[in-house]
C-alpha positions in Angstrom: -1.1 -13.6 26.0 -4.6 -12.4 27.0 -3.6 -8.9 26.1 -2.5 -10.0 22.6 -5.8 -11.9 22.0 -7.8 -8.8 22.9 -5.8 -6.8 20.4 -6.3 -9.4 17.7 -10.1 -9.4 18.2 -10.2 -5.6 18.0 -8.4 -5.6 14.7 -10.9 -5.3 11.8 -8.6 -7.5 9.7 -9.0 -10.4 12.1 -12.8 -9.9 12.2 -12.8 -10.0 8.5 -10.7 -13.2 8.5 -13.2 -14.9 11.0 -16.1 -13.9 8.8 -14.4 -15.2 5.7 -13.7 -18.5 7.4 -17.3 -18.9 8.5 -18.4 -18.1 4.9 -16.0 -20.7 3.5 -17.2 -23.3 6.0 -20.8 -22.6 5.0 -20.0 -22.8 1.3 -18.1 -26.1 1.8 -20.9 -27.7 3.7 -21.4 -30.4 1.1 -19.8 -33.7 2.0 -17.0 -35.1 -0.1 -17.4 -38.7 -1.3 -14.7 -41.2 -0.5 -12.3 -41.3 2.4 -11.5 -38.3 4.5 -9.1 -35.7 3.0 -6.3 -34.5 5.3 -5.1 -31.0 4.2 -1.4 -30.4 4.6 -0.7 -26.7 4.6 3.0 -26.2 3.7 5.2 -24.0 1.6 5.1 -24.6 -2.2 8.1 -27.0 -2.5 9.0 -27.0 -6.2 11.0 -30.2 -6.6 7.9 -32.4 -6.1 9.4 -34.2 -3.1 6.5 -33.2 -0.8 4.0 -34.4 -3.4 5.8 -37.7 -3.6 5.5 -38.0 0.2 1.7 -37.3 -0.1 1.3 -40.0 -2.7 3.4 -42.5 -0.7 1.5 -41.9 2.5 -1.9 -41.8 0.9 -1.1 -45.2 -0.6 0.1 -46.5 2.7 -3.2 -45.4 4.3 -4.9 -48.1 2.2 -8.1 -46.1 1.5 -8.7 -44.9 5.1 -7.7 -41.3 4.2 -6.2 -39.1 1.5 -3.6 -36.4 2.0 -3.8 -33.2 0.0 -1.3 -30.3 -0.2 -2.5 -26.8 0.2 0.5 -24.7 -0.8 1.5 -21.6 1.2 3.4 -18.6 -0.1 7.2 -18.9 -0.5 7.9 -16.1 2.0 7.9 -17.3 5.6 6.2 -14.2 6.9 3.4 -14.6 4.5 3.1 -18.3 5.4 2.7 -17.4 9.0 0.3 -14.6 8.4 -2.0 -16.8 6.4 -1.9 -19.6 8.9 -2.4 -17.4 11.9 -5.5 -15.8 10.3 -7.1 -19.1 9.6 -6.2 -20.8 12.8 -7.4 -17.8 14.8 -10.6 -18.2 13.0 -10.7 -21.9 14.1 -10.5 -23.3 10.6 -11.3 -27.0 10.7 -9.8 -27.7 7.3 -6.2 -27.4 8.5 -5.2 -30.9 9.5 -1.4 -30.8 9.2 0.7 -27.7 9.4 4.2 -27.3 7.8 5.6 -25.1 10.5 8.8 -23.0 10.5 10.8 -24.1 13.6 10.3 -20.6 15.2 6.5 -20.9 15.3 6.3 -23.7 17.8 5.9 -21.7 21.0 3.5 -19.2 19.5 1.2 -21.8 17.9 1.3 -24.0 21.0 0.6 -21.2 23.5 -2.3 -19.9 21.3 -3.9 -23.4 21.2 -3.6 -23.6 17.4 -1.9 -27.0 17.3 -2.3 -30.3 19.3 0.4 -31.7 21.6 1.7 -35.2 20.9 1.0 -37.8 23.5 4.1 -39.1 25.4 4.3 -42.6 23.9 3.4 -41.3 20.4 6.0 -38.6 20.7 8.8 -41.0 21.7 8.2 -43.1 18.6 7.9 -40.1 16.3 11.3 -38.6 17.3 13.4 -41.8 17.6 16.8 -41.3 16.0 16.2 -37.6 15.2 18.8 -34.8 15.8 18.4 -33.4 19.4 18.5 -29.8 18.1 15.7 -30.6 15.6 13.6 -32.2 18.3 14.2 -29.3 20.7 12.8 -26.9 18.1 9.5 -28.8 18.2 9.3 -28.8 22.1 7.6 -26.1 24.2 7.1 -26.3 27.9 8.3 -29.9 28.0 5.9 -31.2 25.4 6.3 -32.2 21.8 4.1 -30.1 19.5 5.3 -31.3 16.1 7.5 -33.9 14.4 10.7 -32.6 12.7 10.6 -33.2 9.0 13.4 -31.2 7.4 16.2 -29.1 8.9 19.0 -26.8 7.9 21.8 -24.6 9.1 24.2 -22.1 7.6 27.7 -22.9 6.6 30.6 -20.7 5.5 31.2 -21.1 1.8 34.5 -20.0 0.3 36.7 -20.1 -2.8 39.3 -22.7 -2.0 41.4 -21.6 -5.1 41.7 -18.0 -3.6 41.7 -18.2 0.2 42.5 -20.6 3.0 40.0 -21.6 5.6 39.8 -18.8 8.2 39.9 -19.8 11.9 38.1 -16.7 13.1 35.7 -14.1 11.8 38.4 -11.4 12.1 40.7 -13.6 9.9 37.8 -14.0 7.5 37.2 -10.2 7.2 40.9 -9.5 6.9 41.2 -12.0 4.0 38.1 -10.6 2.2 39.4 -7.0 2.6 42.8 -8.0 1.1 41.2 -8.3 -2.3 40.1 -4.7 -2.2 36.9 -5.5 -4.1 33.4 -4.6 -2.9 31.2 -7.7 -2.5 34.0 -10.1 -1.7 32.1 -11.1 1.5 28.4 -12.0 1.0 26.2 -12.0 4.1 22.5 -11.1 4.8 22.0 -7.6 5.9 18.4 -6.7 5.0 16.0 -5.9 7.8 14.3 -9.3 8.1 14.6 -12.7 9.8 17.9 -13.4 8.1 19.5 -10.4 10.0 18.1 -11.7 13.3 19.6 -15.2 12.5 23.0 -13.6 11.7 23.0 -11.7 15.0 21.8 -14.7 17.1 24.4 -17.0 15.5 27.3 -14.5 16.2 26.0 -14.0 19.7 25.9 -17.7 20.4 29.4 -18.1 18.9 30.5 -15.4 21.4 29.0 -17.4 24.3 25.8 -15.4 24.7 22.1 -15.7 24.2 19.1 -13.4 23.6 17.0 -14.9 26.4 17.8 -16.9 29.5 17.7 -20.7 29.9 13.9 -20.6 30.3 13.3 -18.2 27.4 11.4 -15.9 29.7 13.8 -13.1 30.5 16.3 -11.0 28.6 19.9 -12.3 28.8 22.1 -10.4 26.3 25.2 -10.6 28.5 27.3 -7.5 27.9 30.6 -9.0 26.6 29.2 -11.5 24.1 26.6 -8.9 22.9 29.2 -6.2 22.4 31.4 -8.6 20.5 28.7 -9.7 18.2 27.7 -6.0 17.5 31.4 -5.1 16.9 31.6 -7.8 14.2 28.3 -6.7 12.6 29.5 -3.1 12.5 32.9 -4.1 11.1 31.2 -6.1 8.3 28.7 -3.2 7.6 31.6 -0.8 7.1 34.0 -3.2 5.4 35.2 -2.4 1.9 34.7 -6.2 1.3 30.9 -5.9 2.0 28.4 -5.8 -0.9 27.3 -2.2 -1.7 23.7 -3.6 -1.5 24.3 -5.2 1.9 21.3 -3.3 3.5 18.9 -5.2 1.1 20.8 -8.5 0.8 19.0 -11.7 1.5 20.1 -15.4 1.0 19.2 -15.5 -2.7 21.0 -12.2 -3.6 24.1 -13.7 -1.9 23.8 -16.9 -3.8 23.5 -15.1 -7.2 26.4 -12.9 -6.4 28.6 -15.8 -5.4 27.8 -17.6 -8.7 29.3 -14.7 -10.6 32.7 -15.8 -9.4 33.7 -12.5 -7.8 33.0 -13.1 -4.1 35.3 -15.4 -2.0 33.2 -15.8 1.1 29.5 -16.4 1.6 27.3 -17.2 4.6 24.4 -19.3 3.3 22.5 -22.6 3.4 23.2 -25.8 1.6 20.9 -25.1 -1.3 23.7 -22.9 -2.8 25.7 -26.0 -3.7 23.3 -27.7 -6.3 22.5 -24.2 -7.6 26.1 -23.4 -8.3 26.7 -26.8 -9.9 23.8 -26.1 -12.3 24.3 -22.4 -12.9 28.1 -21.9 -12.4 29.9 -25.2 -12.6 33.3 -23.4 -12.7 32.5 -21.7 -9.4 31.1 -24.9 -7.9 34.4 -26.7 -8.8 36.2 -24.3 -6.5 33.7 -24.1 -3.7 34.8 -25.1 -0.2 32.6 -25.3 2.9 33.2 -25.3 6.6 31.5 -24.6 9.9 31.3 -21.0 10.9 34.7 -19.7 12.2 35.1 -18.7 15.8 34.0 -15.3 17.1 36.2 -15.6 20.2 39.2 -17.8 20.9 38.3 -21.1 22.5 34.7 -21.3 21.4 33.5 -22.9 18.2 31.3 -21.0 15.8 27.7 -21.9 16.2 24.6 -21.2 14.1 20.8 -21.3 14.5 18.8 -24.3 13.3 16.1 -24.0 10.7 13.7 -26.4 9.0 10.1 -27.5 8.8 8.2 -29.3 11.6 4.8 -31.0 11.1 2.1 -29.9 13.6 -1.5 -31.0 13.8 -4.2 -28.3 13.6 -6.1 -27.9 16.8 -9.5 -27.8 15.0 -9.0 -30.8 12.6 -11.9 -33.2 12.3 -9.5 -36.1 12.0 -6.8 -35.8 14.7 -5.9 -39.4 14.9 -5.4 -39.8 11.2 -3.5 -36.5 11.0 -1.0 -37.7 13.6 -0.5 -40.9 11.7 -0.1 -39.1 8.4 2.4 -36.6 9.9 4.6 -39.5 11.1 4.4 -41.1 7.7 5.3 -37.8 5.9 8.4 -37.4 8.2 9.5 -41.0 7.8 12.9 -42.1 6.6 12.0 -42.7 2.9 10.4 -39.3 2.6 13.3 -37.6 4.3 15.7 -39.3 1.9 13.6 -38.3 -1.1 13.3 -34.7 0.2 17.1 -34.6 0.5 17.8 -36.1 -2.9 15.1 -34.3 -4.9 14.6 -31.1 -3.0 17.9 -30.6 -1.3 16.3 -30.4 2.1 18.6 -31.9 4.9 17.0 -34.6 7.0 16.2 -34.6 10.7 17.0 -38.3 11.2 20.7 -38.3 12.2 21.6 -41.7 10.7 20.6 -40.6 7.2 23.7 -38.4 7.0 25.7 -41.6 6.6 23.6 -43.0 3.8 25.0 -43.0 0.2 21.8 -41.3 -1.1 22.1 -38.3 1.2 25.9 -38.1 0.9 25.7 -38.0 -2.9 23.3 -35.0 -2.6 25.3 -33.4 0.2 29.1 -33.9 -0.2 29.3 -31.6 2.8 27.2 -34.0 4.9 29.8 -34.4 7.7 30.2 -30.6 8.1 26.5 -30.0 8.0 25.8 -32.8 10.5 28.5 -31.4 12.9 27.0 -28.0 12.6 23.5 -29.3 13.3 24.7 -31.3 16.3 25.9 -28.1 17.8 23.2 -25.8 16.5 21.4 -23.3 18.7 17.7 -22.5 19.0 16.2 -19.1 18.3 14.3 -17.9 21.4 11.4 -20.3 22.0 8.8 -17.7 23.1 5.3 -17.0 21.9 6.5 -13.5 21.3 9.2 -14.5 18.9 7.8 -12.6 15.9 7.9 -9.3 17.9 11.3 -10.2 19.3 12.8 -10.8 15.9 11.4 -7.5 14.6 12.9 -5.8 17.6 16.3 -7.2 16.8 16.3 -6.6 13.1 15.0 -3.0 13.5 17.5 -2.2 16.1 20.5 -3.5 14.1 19.6 -2.2 10.6 21.6 -1.0 8.8 24.8 -2.7 10.0 27.0 0.2 9.1 25.2 2.4 11.7 25.6 0.1 14.6 27.0 1.6 17.8 28.1 -1.4 19.9 27.7 0.4 23.3 24.5 2.3 22.6 22.9 -0.5 20.6 23.6 -3.1 23.3 21.4 -0.9 25.6 18.8 -0.3 22.9 18.6 -4.0 22.1 18.0 -5.0 25.7 15.2 -2.4 25.9 13.6 -3.5 22.6 13.7 -7.2 23.4 12.3 -6.5 26.8 9.4 -4.7 25.3 8.8 -7.5 22.8 8.6 -10.0 25.6 5.9 -8.0 27.2 4.2 -7.5 23.9 4.5 -3.7 24.3 4.5 -1.8 21.1 4.2 -3.4 17.6 7.1 -2.9 15.3 
């Protein structure tokens, strides 16, 4: 980690960020009147659910503090870049951080967020999904409170196909239509491709890193099986011709045309189809991922937003209190109803409010209960780049050669050797 910090300090862009932060601090030296303002940096959620939470928790504070949203870009990489620059510059205006679940280890190791005290942590995570909680834990400590979660399902046209038991059955069924684009998955060189590989690998009984997330695992048989499936999909006549640039939203839009019969995607595609393509929505089925190998259930990675406390905040105690309020049951229900964001509190999947928004609540809950973590390492960003660069495009994968290349690339990323 010391090596990485030296690299950051030597980069003119980081020096520029630090100078900018100092300038902003100087310019904002005037004191605001009224109660302290807690700045919540989080992606720009469009439904208004996050702003509702801010209003509710500000009112609950009864004049002791106000919460204000500072919106981050929609793209997760841009969110991370903006936060990393500001936190590396010790920005004191960042009180609460809306963190992607994959940032926990990096932000904790860098000292950019504060750990939760043991008693405080126990209360904050009561009743939450174990996989969601695990995404906020690093080296045995809780670093954030889980707020929203998500996991991919397999969506299919129940008027055209039966539920496949395995990925091979799925691909066979898609190819039987002899129409390009029948199968919609994410194949662009980005985090979505890394998620796709890690989920297939976990479904085959493998993992990228060992149990401690410190050494390369990538066991030969599960790795080869996952790579074989990716290669088959990449060369399948059922794949979208634009697979190499396909992301979640391209898959959603394609499925809404009514031509595809299978799609790997998140739960937001359901309300979108109901609004944009009701005829398609009327025939949409959903299920957990099919099996990769006989005897093992399909498993997928967990996503979502956790709330961390900025290490340089002037109001740590208030920020911890506010984060717990933001992630409370009423706000999770509202985020589910209004924003379509699945909750992290397990019992909410049995409430009428959440079940009305997510008719697939039972399937989603079962998927989340069995979800896998992406590697919890401070070097995850480099590791993800190593995976997506090695495996792109899918059609060119060589399972034997790329299994070796993947081990080497992930090993380099863990040592922070070479920037992709």
